N, C-alpha and C positions, 0 to 999 in steps of 0.2 A: 630074577630074584639076583640082586647085585649088592657087593659091597662097596662101597663107596671111599670110605674114610677106611682104610684097612690100621693105620695105628691106632685111632680112636678104639675102633672095635676091639682088636688085640689088648689094649691097655683096660678097656672097663672090663671084658670077660674075663682076663684073667685077677682081676680086683674082686668080682663079684661072685666068682667060682670058686675063687680060692679063701673066700673069705670064712666059711665056717669047714675048712680041711678038702685036700682034694678028693673025691669021689664021695662024698655025703649028701651033695643037692640031689633031689628026687627028682622024676621023672617032669611033672607039672612044672616046678619053679625051673629045670630046665629050660623048657618049651617057652616059659614066660622071660624069661631073661634072653633070650638069643631072640623072640619077637621084640623086646626092647630095642635090643642092640641094631637089629635090621632096622627099625624104625629112627633110630637115631643116628647109625653111621650106614645104613642101607640105602634102599630104592623104595622102601614101604611107606615112607613117611607121608606123604601126599595123598594116597590112595584110600578110596572109600572102601567100605566095608564089604561091601559086595565085591569090588574088584580085589581084595586081599584073599575073599574065600576063594575065588575062581584061581587064583594064582598059586594059594596053599594047597588045594584041592581039601579044603575042608570048610565047616558049616558058619554061615555067618554069624551065629548064635555062640560058635567056637573062639571065631575072631573077636569077639565083643567082649569076651573074658577074660582072654587073653591083653586084649589092649588094657583092660579095667584094671587087671592083676599088673600089669606093666607099670601100669602111672600110680598106682598106690604103693609100690614096692620102690620104685626108681625115678618119678619124676621128684625133684626137688625145686619146686617153683612155690615163689611167696605170692601172696594174696594180689598185688598188684601185677604181677607177671601172670598168674589169671585170668583177670579183669583185663588185660590187654590181650590174651588170646582169643578173649572171649568179643573184645571189641573188632578184632581183626576179622572173624568168621564173621560177626556180621556186616563189614566192608565187604565180602567175597558173597555171600548169601543170595538166594534168591528171595527176598522180603516179600509178603502181603501183609497188608492192612485190613482189618475188620476193627467191630465194635471192641474187642476182648482186647486187642493191643498188635503189636507188629509179632508176627508170625513166621519162622523159620527154622530150617532143620539142624539139628547137632546131634552129629554122630556121636561124638565123646563124651559117655559117660561118665569120666574123672570128670571132665570141664565143665559138663552140665550140674550135676551134685554138688561143684565146688561152690561156681556162681549161685547155685539155689541156697545155697546154705550162707553166703555172703550177704544177699537181700535179705534170708529171713530172720538174720539177725538184726535187722533195723524196720521187720514188721511188712517186706514186701515177700513177692514169689514169683517162680517160673512156673508158667503153668504147662504140664504136658499130662495132662490126666486123660488126652484123648488117643495121644500115641505118644512114645516115650521119647523118640526123637524129632519130634513135631513139638517146637518149643513156642510159647507165648510169653510174652512180658510187656507191661504196660510202659507207659509213658513214664509215669513217676517213678518207677523201679528201674528203668533204664536212666534216667536224670539223677537218681540216686548214688548209681553204680560209677557214674562219670564224677558224681563230687567226691567218692573214694579215690577215683584213679586219677585225677588231675593234681597236681601239688597244687597250696594256695596263690603262688606267684602266677601260673598257670589260668587259675580261675581268675584271678583279678583284671588279666587280662582281656578277656570274656566282659568282666563286669564292667570294665571303664569304656569297652565300646558299645554296652547297651544302654549305658548312661548317657554315652555322648547320642545316640541313634536316636533315644527315646527323650532327649532333652530333661533331663534329671538333672536337677542344682540342690544342694544344700541337704543329700542324704545321709553326711557325712562317711561313716566307714562302712553303711548296709552293705549287705552283696545281694545282689542280683542274679546271681549266676544261677540259680535253678529257675527264675522266671525267664531269664532270656532263652535259657536251652530250652525250656515249657515252649515260649512265644516261637522259637525258631523252627520244633518241630510240626510243632502247629502248621505255620507257612507253608512249610516242604510236605506236609502231608495232605494238606489242600491240594495241592497242585495234583497228588496223585502218585501212585510207585513207579508210573511210567515215564515220570519227569525226568530231567538228567539233574534238577537240584537235590531228588533225591537219594541216587546215588551217589552225587558228589559229598553231602554230608556224610552217610556213613561210610565213605572211603576216607574221608579226614578225620572222622571218630576213629577210623582203627590205626591210624599212625601215631595215636596219643601224644605228646608232644608235639613232634613234627608236624601236626595238623594243625595246633592251634591258630597258627595265623591265617589258615585258610576259613577257620571256623570265623573267626572276627569278620574277614572280609564279606562273610555271608551275611551279617546280621544285619545291613541295610535292608535285606528284603521283607524284614517285620517292622520297619517303619509306615 
């Protein structure tokens, strides 16, 4: 365990520790703060719960609790930043496809709960009833997440290319973003999870705005 950004660590430690007065932070809150600082400014950020448990010599359950409390207290992400982090995870995860949807592992309870609430407000959901860390998301729910994640200008880029590929004329201002993404997912899923286009698509989604051009270039496969 090593601190990488010592200045950032020291500044945030001073800010949060002294917030309620010197010496008033209890043991649990101190552990949560230290865990957050080591994930943010140290070398713990990209490790799995099991790897953290081994390194810190504590149980996985305790690691999960510390991570969740640290995120609740100190993470200041807005909804779109959380969507971006979720899509980034999709780009790195080992994905499986079945009749229920796309299945993958999400160890981060805070991220999992945040995206669940985000989707629930629109009548969609993440399913992790079988195992809390194995999440299944339906195609329609993922498209709804993308609708909220991308700006109107970014969605219009995809909309224009879809209309060109499908030779749609005279549609006025109608948006085909959802239809375009649904067709693209279907085309990629039909090829199977081992096909290069599967990984390519989710890699592009994980890049957010920077991946739009690549997604537009993939649309001709649905023609």
